[in-house]
N, CA, C, O and the ligand as a Tripos MOL2 file, in Angstrom:
@<TRIPOS>MOLECULE
protein
  277   275    70     0     0
PROTEIN
NO_CHARGES

@<TRIPOS>ATOM
      1 N           2.8150    5.8120    0.0080 N.3       1 MET1
      2 CA          1.5990    5.1360    0.5560 C.3       1 MET1
      3 C           1.0760    4.0950   -0.4640 C.2       1 MET1
      4 O           0.8630    4.4230   -1.6310 O.2       1 MET1
      5 N           0.8760    2.8720   -0.0240 N.am      2 PRO2
      6 CA          0.4620    1.8750   -1.0090 C.3       2 PRO2
      7 C          -0.9700    1.9070   -1.3050 C.2       2 PRO2
      8 O          -1.7900    2.3900   -0.5240 O.2       2 PRO2
      9 N          -1.2820    1.3630   -2.4950 N.am      3 VAL3
     10 CA         -2.7180    1.2930   -2.9400 C.3       3 VAL3
     11 C          -3.2760   -0.1470   -2.6390 C.2       3 VAL3
     12 O          -2.6760   -1.1830   -2.9280 O.2       3 VAL3
     13 N          -4.4670   -0.0780   -2.0390 N.am      4 TYR4
     14 CA         -5.0600   -1.3120   -1.7860 C.3       4 TYR4
     15 C          -6.4130   -1.4480   -2.5510 C.2       4 TYR4
     16 O          -7.1360   -0.4740   -2.7610 O.2       4 TYR4
     17 N          -6.6950   -2.6420   -2.9330 N.am      5 GLU5
     18 CA         -7.9050   -2.9300   -3.7250 C.3       5 GLU5
     19 C          -9.0610   -3.5180   -2.8540 C.2       5 GLU5
     20 O          -8.8370   -4.4720   -2.1090 O.2       5 GLU5
     21 N         -10.2100   -2.9860   -2.9430 N.am      6 TYR6
     22 CA        -11.3120   -3.4510   -2.2170 C.3       6 TYR6
     23 C         -12.4340   -3.8650   -3.1510 C.2       6 TYR6
     24 O         -12.5230   -3.4340   -4.3000 O.2       6 TYR6
     25 N         -13.3290   -4.7650   -2.5760 N.am      7 LYS7
     26 CA        -14.4190   -5.1730   -3.3670 C.3       7 LYS7
     27 C         -15.6890   -5.0460   -2.4580 C.2       7 LYS7
     28 O         -15.6530   -5.3850   -1.2750 O.2       7 LYS7
     29 N         -16.7820   -4.5570   -3.0420 N.am      8 CYS8
     30 CA        -17.9600   -4.3900   -2.3300 C.3       8 CYS8
     31 C         -18.7840   -5.6870   -2.4460 C.2       8 CYS8
     32 O         -19.0500   -6.1460   -3.5570 O.2       8 CYS8
     33 N         -19.1920   -6.2840   -1.3050 N.am      9 GLU9
     34 CA        -19.9560   -7.4990   -1.3300 C.3       9 GLU9
     35 C         -21.3940   -7.2890   -1.7880 C.2       9 GLU9
     36 O         -22.0730   -8.2030   -2.2570 O.2       9 GLU9
     37 N         -21.8050   -6.0890   -1.6350 N.am     10 ASP10
     38 CA        -23.1790   -5.7240   -1.9830 C.3      10 ASP10
     39 C         -23.4430   -5.5770   -3.4220 C.2      10 ASP10
     40 O         -24.3270   -6.2240   -3.9840 O.2      10 ASP10
     41 N         -22.6090   -4.6480   -4.0810 N.am     11 CYS11
     42 CA        -22.8030   -4.3820   -5.4520 C.3      11 CYS11
     43 C         -21.6640   -4.9060   -6.2920 C.2      11 CYS11
     44 O         -21.7570   -4.8300   -7.5170 O.2      11 CYS11
     45 N         -20.6390   -5.4110   -5.7480 N.am     12 GLY12
     46 CA        -19.6930   -6.0420   -6.5460 C.3      12 GLY12
     47 C         -18.6650   -5.0600   -7.0920 C.2      12 GLY12
     48 O         -17.7730   -5.4320   -7.8550 O.2      12 GLY12
     49 N         -18.7980   -3.8670   -6.7090 N.am     13 HIS13
     50 CA        -17.8730   -2.7900   -7.1620 C.3      13 HIS13
     51 C         -16.4660   -2.9470   -6.6310 C.2      13 HIS13
     52 O         -16.2690   -3.1680   -5.4360 O.2      13 HIS13
     53 N         -15.4620   -2.8320   -7.5330 N.am     14 ARG14
     54 CA        -14.0950   -2.8490   -7.0330 C.3      14 ARG14
     55 C         -13.5060   -1.5390   -7.2000 C.2      14 ARG14
     56 O         -13.6720   -0.8400   -8.1990 O.2      14 ARG14
     57 N         -12.7510   -1.2010   -6.0990 N.am     15 PHE15
     58 CA        -12.1860    0.1180   -6.1430 C.3      15 PHE15
     59 C         -10.8110    0.0450   -5.4590 C.2      15 PHE15
     60 O         -10.5460   -0.8530   -4.6600 O.2      15 PHE15
     61 N          -9.9350    1.0240   -5.7970 N.am     16 GLU16
     62 CA         -8.6960    1.0960   -5.2060 C.3      16 GLU16
     63 C          -8.6190    2.3390   -4.2430 C.2      16 GLU16
     64 O          -9.1920    3.3970   -4.5060 O.2      16 GLU16
     65 N          -7.9470    2.1570   -3.2270 N.am     17 VAL17
     66 CA         -7.7980    3.2360   -2.1680 C.3      17 VAL17
     67 C          -6.3790    3.4500   -1.7880 C.2      17 VAL17
     68 O          -5.6520    2.4750   -1.5980 O.2      17 VAL17
     69 N          -5.9570    4.6190   -1.6700 N.am     18 LEU18
     70 CA         -4.6040    4.9270   -1.1820 C.3      18 LEU18
     71 C          -4.7030    5.0340    0.3060 C.2      18 LEU18
     72 O          -5.2890    5.9760    0.8410 O.2      18 LEU18
     73 N          -4.1040    4.0240    1.0030 N.am     19 ARG19
     74 CA         -4.0910    4.0450    2.4740 C.3      19 ARG19
     75 C          -2.8130    3.7380    3.0560 C.2      19 ARG19
     76 O          -1.8730    3.2720    2.4130 O.2      19 ARG19
     77 N          -2.7900    4.0240    4.3610 N.am     20 LYS20
     78 CA         -1.6630    3.7040    5.1350 C.3      20 LYS20
     79 C          -1.6620    2.1360    5.4120 C.2      20 LYS20
     80 O          -2.7110    1.4930    5.4440 O.2      20 LYS20
     81 N          -0.4850    1.6030    5.5970 N.am     21 LEU21
     82 CA         -0.3120    0.1930    5.8160 C.3      21 LEU21
     83 C          -1.1780   -0.2330    7.0340 C.2      21 LEU21
     84 O          -1.8380   -1.2710    6.9740 O.2      21 LEU21
     85 N          -1.1830    0.4930    8.0490 N.am     22 GLN22
     86 CA         -1.8500    0.1070    9.3050 C.3      22 GLN22
     87 C          -3.3900    0.3580    9.1620 C.2      22 GLN22
     88 O          -4.1670    0.0070   10.0500 O.2      22 GLN22
     89 N          -3.7720    0.9340    8.0950 N.am     23 GLU23
     90 CA         -5.2180    1.1450    7.8150 C.3      23 GLU23
     91 C          -5.7870    0.2740    6.8200 C.2      23 GLU23
     92 O          -6.9770    0.3870    6.5250 O.2      23 GLU23
     93 N          -5.0470   -0.5850    6.2750 N.am     24 ARG24
     94 CA         -5.4810   -1.3450    5.1260 C.3      24 ARG24
     95 C          -6.5810   -2.3050    5.4970 C.2      24 ARG24
     96 O          -7.3820   -2.5980    4.6100 O.2      24 ARG24
     97 N          -6.7190   -2.8180    6.6650 N.am     25 ASP25
     98 CA         -7.6820   -3.7300    7.0380 C.3      25 ASP25
     99 C          -8.9030   -3.0640    7.7820 C.2      25 ASP25
    100 O          -9.8430   -3.7430    8.1940 O.2      25 ASP25
    101 N          -8.8380   -1.7950    7.9180 N.am     26 GLU26
    102 CA         -9.9700   -1.0260    8.5520 C.3      26 GLU26
    103 C         -11.1280   -0.9920    7.5700 C.2      26 GLU26
    104 O         -10.9150   -0.9180    6.3590 O.2      26 GLU26
    105 N         -12.3270   -1.0420    8.0700 N.am     27 PRO27
    106 CA        -13.5100   -1.0800    7.2240 C.3      27 PRO27
    107 C         -13.5830    0.2170    6.3620 C.2      27 PRO27
    108 O         -13.2750    1.3100    6.8380 O.2      27 PRO27
    109 N         -13.9810    0.0630    5.1400 N.am     28 ILE28
    110 CA        -14.0680    1.2070    4.3140 C.3      28 ILE28
    111 C         -15.4240    1.2150    3.5640 C.2      28 ILE28
    112 O         -15.9740    0.1460    3.2980 O.2      28 ILE28
    113 N         -15.9410    2.3460    3.2370 N.am     29 GLU29
    114 CA        -17.2170    2.4360    2.6240 C.3      29 GLU29
    115 C         -17.1280    2.3540    1.0810 C.2      29 GLU29
    116 O         -16.2140    2.9290    0.4910 O.2      29 GLU29
    117 N         -18.0260    1.6780    0.4560 N.am     30 CYS30
    118 CA        -18.0780    1.5030   -0.9020 C.3      30 CYS30
    119 C         -18.4860    2.8990   -1.5240 C.2      30 CYS30
    120 O         -19.4930    3.4970   -1.1430 O.2      30 CYS30
    121 N         -17.6660    3.3660   -2.4750 N.am     31 PRO31
    122 CA        -17.9490    4.6130   -3.1080 C.3      31 PRO31
    123 C         -19.1830    4.5620   -4.0300 C.2      31 PRO31
    124 O         -19.7270    5.5910   -4.4300 O.2      31 PRO31
    125 N         -19.6090    3.3040   -4.3560 N.am     32 GLY32
    126 CA        -20.6850    3.1610   -5.3060 C.3      32 GLY32
    127 C         -21.9990    3.1700   -4.5730 C.2      32 GLY32
    128 O         -22.8800    3.9750   -4.8740 O.2      32 GLY32
    129 N         -22.1390    2.2770   -3.6090 N.am     33 CYS33
    130 CA        -23.4760    2.1320   -2.9630 C.3      33 CYS33
    131 C         -23.4950    2.5610   -1.5110 C.2      33 CYS33
    132 O         -24.5040    2.4580   -0.8150 O.2      33 CYS33
    133 N         -22.2700    3.0740   -1.0550 N.am     34 ARG34
    134 CA        -22.1210    3.5260    0.2990 C.3      34 ARG34
    135 C         -22.2420    2.4100    1.3390 C.2      34 ARG34
    136 O         -22.5190    2.6830    2.5070 O.2      34 ARG34
    137 N         -22.0450    1.2000    0.9400 N.am     35 SER35
    138 CA        -22.2010    0.1380    1.8980 C.3      35 SER35
    139 C         -20.8400   -0.1110    2.5590 C.2      35 SER35
    140 O         -19.7620    0.1500    2.0250 O.2      35 SER35
    141 N         -20.9980   -0.6200    3.7260 N.am     36 GLY36
    142 CA        -19.7880   -0.8360    4.5310 C.3      36 GLY36
    143 C         -19.3660   -2.3430    4.4700 C.2      36 GLY36
    144 O         -18.4380   -2.7990    5.1400 O.2      36 GLY36
    145 N         -20.0940   -3.0330    3.6510 N.am     37 ASN37
    146 CA        -19.8290   -4.4770    3.4870 C.3      37 ASN37
    147 C         -18.7860   -4.7110    2.3440 C.2      37 ASN37
    148 O         -19.0770   -5.2350    1.2700 O.2      37 ASN37
    149 N         -17.6090   -4.2910    2.6710 N.am     38 THR38
    150 CA        -16.5020   -4.3780    1.6920 C.3      38 THR38
    151 C         -15.3680   -5.2640    2.2660 C.2      38 THR38
    152 O         -15.2470   -5.4410    3.4780 O.2      38 THR38
    153 N         -14.5820   -5.7870    1.3850 N.am     39 ARG39
    154 CA        -13.4260   -6.5840    1.8880 C.3      39 ARG39
    155 C         -12.2430   -6.2810    0.9510 C.2      39 ARG39
    156 O         -12.4000   -5.8920   -0.2060 O.2      39 ARG39
    157 N         -11.0880   -6.4810    1.5150 N.am     40 ARG40
    158 CA         -9.8990   -6.1380    0.7780 C.3      40 ARG40
    159 C          -9.4980   -7.3310   -0.1030 C.2      40 ARG40
    160 O          -9.4580   -8.4930    0.3030 O.2      40 ARG40
    161 N          -9.1970   -6.9160   -1.3870 N.am     41 GLU41
    162 CA         -8.7470   -7.9020   -2.3230 C.3      41 GLU41
    163 C          -7.2760   -8.0760   -2.1890 C.2      41 GLU41
    164 O          -6.5440   -7.1340   -1.8840 O.2      41 GLU41
    165 N          -6.8080   -9.3770   -2.4330 N.am     42 VAL42
    166 CA         -5.4450   -9.6380   -2.3610 C.3      42 VAL42
    167 C          -4.8030   -9.2050   -3.7580 C.2      42 VAL42
    168 O          -5.2020   -9.6790   -4.8220 O.2      42 VAL42
    169 N          -3.8470   -8.3290   -3.6720 N.am     43 SER43
    170 CA         -3.2970   -7.7930   -4.8620 C.3      43 SER43
    171 C          -2.4120   -8.8970   -5.5320 C.2      43 SER43
    172 O          -1.9750   -9.8510   -4.8890 O.2      43 SER43
    173 N          -2.1830   -8.7110   -6.8230 N.am     44 ALA44
    174 CA         -1.4920   -9.6640   -7.6380 C.3      44 ALA44
    175 C           0.0100   -9.6340   -7.2400 C.2      44 ALA44
    176 O           0.7320  -10.5750   -7.5710 O.2      44 ALA44
    177 N           0.4560   -8.6700   -6.6000 N.am     45 PHE45
    178 CA          1.8040   -8.6110   -6.2620 C.3      45 PHE45
    179 C           2.1580   -9.7800   -5.2110 C.2      45 PHE45
    180 O           2.9760  -10.6620   -5.4680 O.2      45 PHE45
    181 N           1.5400   -9.6990   -4.1540 N.am     46 GLY46
    182 CA          1.6310  -10.6510   -3.0680 C.3      46 GLY46
    183 C           2.8930  -11.3680   -2.8590 C.2      46 GLY46
    184 O           3.8860  -11.0810   -3.5280 O.2      46 GLY46
    185 N           2.9070  -12.2920   -1.9610 N.am     47 THR47
    186 CA          3.9770  -13.1630   -1.6620 C.3      47 THR47
    187 C           5.3850  -12.5340   -1.7160 C.2      47 THR47
    188 O           6.3490  -13.2580   -1.9630 O.2      47 THR47
    189 N           5.5240  -11.3460   -1.5180 N.am     48 GLY48
    190 CA          6.8500  -10.7440   -1.5800 C.3      48 GLY48
    191 C           7.0210   -9.7910   -0.5270 C.2      48 GLY48
    192 O           7.6630   -8.7610   -0.7320 O.2      48 GLY48
    193 N           6.4650  -10.0630    0.6590 N.am     49 ILE49
    194 CA          6.5180   -9.1150    1.7090 C.3      49 ILE49
    195 C           7.7580   -9.2950    2.5470 C.2      49 ILE49
    196 O           7.9500  -10.3400    3.1700 O.2      49 ILE49
    197 N           8.6020   -8.2790    2.5650 N.am     50 SER50
    198 CA          9.8300   -8.3980    3.3680 C.3      50 SER50
    199 C           9.6330   -7.4710    4.5640 C.2      50 SER50
    200 O           9.3070   -6.2890    4.4480 O.2      50 SER50
    201 N           9.8570   -8.1040    5.7410 N.am     51 SER51
    202 CA          9.7250   -7.3580    6.9520 C.3      51 SER51
    203 C          11.0790   -6.7370    7.3580 C.2      51 SER51
    204 O          12.0950   -7.4070    7.5420 O.2      51 SER51
    205 N          11.0010   -5.4490    7.4770 N.am     52 GLY52
    206 CA         12.2440   -4.7530    7.8860 C.3      52 GLY52
    207 C          13.1120   -4.4420    6.6920 C.2      52 GLY52
    208 O          14.0190   -5.2090    6.3690 O.2      52 GLY52
    209 N          12.8680   -3.4010    6.0720 N.am     53 SER53
    210 CA         13.6500   -3.0530    4.9170 C.3      53 SER53
    211 C          14.9520   -2.3630    5.3820 C.2      53 SER53
    212 O          14.9490   -1.5140    6.2740 O.2      53 SER53
    213 N          15.9870   -2.7410    4.7790 N.am     54 SER54
    214 CA         17.2770   -2.1620    5.0800 C.3      54 SER54
    215 C          17.5290   -0.9480    4.2550 C.2      54 SER54
    216 O          17.3220   -0.9410    3.0410 O.2      54 SER54
    217 N          17.9920    0.1180    4.9430 N.am     55 GLY55
    218 CA         18.2580    1.2890    4.2390 C.3      55 GLY55
    219 C          17.1010    2.2350    4.3170 C.2      55 GLY55
    220 O          15.9860    1.9510    3.8790 O.2      55 GLY55
    221 N          17.4070    3.3740    4.8910 N.am     56 THR56
    222 CA         16.3270    4.4300    5.0720 C.3      56 THR56
    223 C          16.1670    5.2700    3.7890 C.2      56 THR56
    224 O          17.1550    5.6160    3.1400 O.2      56 THR56
    225 N          14.9680    5.5780    3.4510 N.am     57 PRO57
    226 CA         14.7670    6.3360    2.2500 C.3      57 PRO57
    227 C          15.3840    7.8130    2.4660 C.2      57 PRO57
    228 O          15.2820    8.4450    3.5170 O.2      57 PRO57
    229 N          15.9900    8.2240    1.3890 N.am     58 GLY58
    230 CA         16.4230    9.5870    1.3760 C.3      58 GLY58
    231 C          17.8910    9.6010    1.7570 C.2      58 GLY58
    232 O          18.4630   10.6880    1.8310 O.2      58 GLY58
    233 N          18.5140    8.5240    1.9920 N.am     59 SER59
    234 CA         19.8940    8.5710    2.3580 C.3      59 SER59
    235 C          20.7220    7.6150    1.4610 C.2      59 SER59
    236 O          20.5890    6.3950    1.5580 O.2      59 SER59
    237 N          21.5040    8.1430    0.6650 N.am     60 CYS60
    238 CA         22.3210    7.2820   -0.2440 C.3      60 CYS60
    239 C          23.7550    7.2330    0.2690 C.2      60 CYS60
    240 O          24.3740    8.2330    0.6320 O.2      60 CYS60
    241 N          24.1970    6.0810    0.2680 N.am     61 GLY61
    242 CA         25.5580    5.8840    0.8820 C.3      61 GLY61
    243 C          26.7320    6.1660   -0.0380 C.2      61 GLY61
    244 O          27.7360    5.4570   -0.1070 O.2      61 GLY61
    245 N          26.5100    7.2670   -0.7360 N.am     62 CYS62
    246 CA         27.6070    7.6820   -1.6390 C.3      62 CYS62
    247 C          28.3780    8.7950   -1.0420 C.2      62 CYS62
    248 O          27.9960    9.9550   -1.2010 O.2      62 CYS62
    249 N          29.4470    8.5090   -0.3620 N.am     63 SER63
    250 CA         30.2610    9.5360    0.1620 C.3      63 SER63
    251 C          31.6500    9.4340   -0.3410 C.2      63 SER63
    252 O          32.5600    8.9680    0.3440 O.2      63 SER63
    253 N          31.8120    9.9180   -1.6600 N.am     64 GLY64
    254 CA         33.0700    9.7800   -2.2400 C.3      64 GLY64
    255 C          33.5860   11.1450   -2.6550 C.2      64 GLY64
    256 O          33.0880   11.7460   -3.6070 O.2      64 GLY64
    257 N          34.5560   11.6150   -1.9550 N.am     65 GLY65
    258 CA         35.1400   12.8980   -2.1710 C.3      65 GLY65
    259 C          36.5420   12.6930   -2.7120 C.2      65 GLY65
    260 O          37.4250   12.2090   -2.0040 O.2      65 GLY65
    261 N          36.7290   13.0370   -3.8810 N.am     66 SER66
    262 CA         38.0390   12.8060   -4.5000 C.3      66 SER66
    263 C          38.8580   14.0570   -4.2880 C.2      66 SER66
    264 O          38.7330   15.0770   -4.9660 O.2      66 SER66
    265 N          39.6890   13.8980   -3.3090 N.am     67 LYS67
    266 CA         40.6520   15.0290   -3.0990 C.3      67 LYS67
    267 C          42.0470   14.6940   -3.5830 C.2      67 LYS67
    268 O          42.6960   13.7450   -3.1440 O.2      67 LYS67
    269 N          42.4470   15.4990   -4.4770 N.am     68 PHE68
    270 CA         43.7340   15.1850   -5.0930 C.3      68 PHE68
    271 C          44.6320   16.3660   -4.9540 C.2      68 PHE68
    272 O          44.3360   17.4480   -5.4610 O.2      68 PHE68
    273 N          45.7130   16.1760   -4.2800 N.am     69 GLY69
    274 CA         46.6360   17.2540   -4.1990 C.3      69 GLY69
    275 C          46.9670   17.7700   -2.8570 C.2      69 GLY69
    276 O          47.7610   18.7020   -2.7330 O.2      69 GLY69
    277 ZN        -21.1650   -1.1880   -3.2580 Zn       70 ZN70
@<TRIPOS>BOND
     1     1     2 1
     2     2     3 1
     3     3     4 2
     4     3     5 am
     5     5     6 1
     6     6     7 1
     7     7     8 2
     8     7     9 am
     9     9    10 1
    10    10    11 1
    11    11    12 2
    12    11    13 am
    13    13    14 1
    14    14    15 1
    15    15    16 2
    16    15    17 am
    17    17    18 1
    18    18    19 1
    19    19    20 2
    20    19    21 am
    21    21    22 1
    22    22    23 1
    23    23    24 2
    24    23    25 am
    25    25    26 1
    26    26    27 1
    27    27    28 2
    28    27    29 am
    29    29    30 1
    30    30    31 1
    31    31    32 2
    32    31    33 am
    33    33    34 1
    34    34    35 1
    35    35    36 2
    36    35    37 am
    37    37    38 1
    38    38    39 1
    39    39    40 2
    40    39    41 am
    41    41    42 1
    42    42    43 1
    43    43    44 2
    44    43    45 am
    45    45    46 1
    46    46    47 1
    47    47    48 2
    48    47    49 am
    49    49    50 1
    50    50    51 1
    51    51    52 2
    52    51    53 am
    53    53    54 1
    54    54    55 1
    55    55    56 2
    56    55    57 am
    57    57    58 1
    58    58    59 1
    59    59    60 2
    60    59    61 am
    61    61    62 1
    62    62    63 1
    63    63    64 2
    64    63    65 am
    65    65    66 1
    66    66    67 1
    67    67    68 2
    68    67    69 am
    69    69    70 1
    70    70    71 1
    71    71    72 2
    72    71    73 am
    73    73    74 1
    74    74    75 1
    75    75    76 2
    76    75    77 am
    77    77    78 1
    78    78    79 1
    79    79    80 2
    80    79    81 am
    81    81    82 1
    82    82    83 1
    83    83    84 2
    84    83    85 am
    85    85    86 1
    86    86    87 1
    87    87    88 2
    88    87    89 am
    89    89    90 1
    90    90    91 1
    91    91    92 2
    92    91    93 am
    93    93    94 1
    94    94    95 1
    95    95    96 2
    96    95    97 am
    97    97    98 1
    98    98    99 1
    99    99   100 2
   100    99   101 am
   101   101   102 1
   102   102   103 1
   103   103   104 2
   104   103   105 am
   105   105   106 1
   106   106   107 1
   107   107   108 2
   108   107   109 am
   109   109   110 1
   110   110   111 1
   111   111   112 2
   112   111   113 am
   113   113   114 1
   114   114   115 1
   115   115   116 2
   116   115   117 am
   117   117   118 1
   118   118   119 1
   119   119   120 2
   120   119   121 am
   121   121   122 1
   122   122   123 1
   123   123   124 2
   124   123   125 am
   125   125   126 1
   126   126   127 1
   127   127   128 2
   128   127   129 am
   129   129   130 1
   130   130   131 1
   131   131   132 2
   132   131   133 am
   133   133   134 1
   134   134   135 1
   135   135   136 2
   136   135   137 am
   137   137   138 1
   138   138   139 1
   139   139   140 2
   140   139   141 am
   141   141   142 1
   142   142   143 1
   143   143   144 2
   144   143   145 am
   145   145   146 1
   146   146   147 1
   147   147   148 2
   148   147   149 am
   149   149   150 1
   150   150   151 1
   151   151   152 2
   152   151   153 am
   153   153   154 1
   154   154   155 1
   155   155   156 2
   156   155   157 am
   157   157   158 1
   158   158   159 1
   159   159   160 2
   160   159   161 am
   161   161   162 1
   162   162   163 1
   163   163   164 2
   164   163   165 am
   165   165   166 1
   166   166   167 1
   167   167   168 2
   168   167   169 am
   169   169   170 1
   170   170   171 1
   171   171   172 2
   172   171   173 am
   173   173   174 1
   174   174   175 1
   175   175   176 2
   176   175   177 am
   177   177   178 1
   178   178   179 1
   179   179   180 2
   180   179   181 am
   181   181   182 1
   182   182   183 1
   183   183   184 2
   184   183   185 am
   185   185   186 1
   186   186   187 1
   187   187   188 2
   188   187   189 am
   189   189   190 1
   190   190   191 1
   191   191   192 2
   192   191   193 am
   193   193   194 1
   194   194   195 1
   195   195   196 2
   196   195   197 am
   197   197   198 1
   198   198   199 1
   199   199   200 2
   200   199   201 am
   201   201   202 1
   202   202   203 1
   203   203   204 2
   204   203   205 am
   205   205   206 1
   206   206   207 1
   207   207   208 2
   208   207   209 am
   209   209   210 1
   210   210   211 1
   211   211   212 2
   212   211   213 am
   213   213   214 1
   214   214   215 1
   215   215   216 2
   216   215   217 am
   217   217   218 1
   218   218   219 1
   219   219   220 2
   220   219   221 am
   221   221   222 1
   222   222   223 1
   223   223   224 2
   224   223   225 am
   225   225   226 1
   226   226   227 1
   227   227   228 2
   228   227   229 am
   229   229   230 1
   230   230   231 1
   231   231   232 2
   232   231   233 am
   233   233   234 1
   234   234   235 1
   235   235   236 2
   236   235   237 am
   237   237   238 1
   238   238   239 1
   239   239   240 2
   240   239   241 am
   241   241   242 1
   242   242   243 1
   243   243   244 2
   244   243   245 am
   245   245   246 1
   246   246   247 1
   247   247   248 2
   248   247   249 am
   249   249   250 1
   250   250   251 1
   251   251   252 2
   252   251   253 am
   253   253   254 1
   254   254   255 1
   255   255   256 2
   256   255   257 am
   257   257   258 1
   258   258   259 1
   259   259   260 2
   260   259   261 am
   261   261   262 1
   262   262   263 1
   263   263   264 2
   264   263   265 am
   265   265   266 1
   266   266   267 1
   267   267   268 2
   268   267   269 am
   269   269   270 1
   270   270   271 1
   271   271   272 2
   272   271   273 am
   273   273   274 1
   274   274   275 1
   275   275   276 2
@<TRIPOS>SUBSTRUCTURE
     1 MET1         2 RESIDUE 1 A MET
     2 PRO2         6 RESIDUE 1 A PRO
     3 VAL3        10 RESIDUE 1 A VAL
     4 TYR4        14 RESIDUE 1 A TYR
     5 GLU5        18 RESIDUE 1 A GLU
     6 TYR6        22 RESIDUE 1 A TYR
     7 LYS7        26 RESIDUE 1 A LYS
     8 CYS8        30 RESIDUE 1 A CYS
     9 GLU9        34 RESIDUE 1 A GLU
    10 ASP10       38 RESIDUE 1 A ASP
    11 CYS11       42 RESIDUE 1 A CYS
    12 GLY12       46 RESIDUE 1 A GLY
    13 HIS13       50 RESIDUE 1 A HIS
    14 ARG14       54 RESIDUE 1 A ARG
    15 PHE15       58 RESIDUE 1 A PHE
    16 GLU16       62 RESIDUE 1 A GLU
    17 VAL17       66 RESIDUE 1 A VAL
    18 LEU18       70 RESIDUE 1 A LEU
    19 ARG19       74 RESIDUE 1 A ARG
    20 LYS20       78 RESIDUE 1 A LYS
    21 LEU21       82 RESIDUE 1 A LEU
    22 GLN22       86 RESIDUE 1 A GLN
    23 GLU23       90 RESIDUE 1 A GLU
    24 ARG24       94 RESIDUE 1 A ARG
    25 ASP25       98 RESIDUE 1 A ASP
    26 GLU26      102 RESIDUE 1 A GLU
    27 PRO27      106 RESIDUE 1 A PRO
    28 ILE28      110 RESIDUE 1 A ILE
    29 GLU29      114 RESIDUE 1 A GLU
    30 CYS30      118 RESIDUE 1 A CYS
    31 PRO31      122 RESIDUE 1 A PRO
    32 GLY32      126 RESIDUE 1 A GLY
    33 CYS33      130 RESIDUE 1 A CYS
    34 ARG34      134 RESIDUE 1 A ARG
    35 SER35      138 RESIDUE 1 A SER
    36 GLY36      142 RESIDUE 1 A GLY
    37 ASN37      146 RESIDUE 1 A ASN
    38 THR38      150 RESIDUE 1 A THR
    39 ARG39      154 RESIDUE 1 A ARG
    40 ARG40      158 RESIDUE 1 A ARG
    41 GLU41      162 RESIDUE 1 A GLU
    42 VAL42      166 RESIDUE 1 A VAL
    43 SER43      170 RESIDUE 1 A SER
    44 ALA44      174 RESIDUE 1 A ALA
    45 PHE45      178 RESIDUE 1 A PHE
    46 GLY46      182 RESIDUE 1 A GLY
    47 THR47      186 RESIDUE 1 A THR
    48 GLY48      190 RESIDUE 1 A GLY
    49 ILE49      194 RESIDUE 1 A ILE
    50 SER50      198 RESIDUE 1 A SER
    51 SER51      202 RESIDUE 1 A SER
    52 GLY52      206 RESIDUE 1 A GLY
    53 SER53      210 RESIDUE 1 A SER
    54 SER54      214 RESIDUE 1 A SER
    55 GLY55      218 RESIDUE 1 A GLY
    56 THR56      222 RESIDUE 1 A THR
    57 PRO57      226 RESIDUE 1 A PRO
    58 GLY58      230 RESIDUE 1 A GLY
    59 SER59      234 RESIDUE 1 A SER
    60 CYS60      238 RESIDUE 1 A CYS
    61 GLY61      242 RESIDUE 1 A GLY
    62 CYS62      246 RESIDUE 1 A CYS
    63 SER63      250 RESIDUE 1 A SER
    64 GLY64      254 RESIDUE 1 A GLY
    65 GLY65      258 RESIDUE 1 A GLY
    66 SER66      262 RESIDUE 1 A SER
    67 LYS67      266 RESIDUE 1 A LYS
    68 PHE68      270 RESIDUE 1 A PHE
    69 GLY69      274 RESIDUE 1 A GLY
    70 ZN70       277 GROUP 0 **** ****
């Protein structure tokens, strides 16, 4: 699960939250002042979003059985 950074517009508090991708833009409460006036900060990573990753996690394509004899 990715970590998203949010900033409170009321108190200026910045905090990180572990959320699901589809929940990243849902409103979240500021842990500092309990305000709902928060917005998601754009992470420094950015600009590297690839849609549709190839290769499912947990499956390695190493099927090498060396049978000799
Ligand atoms: Zn706040």
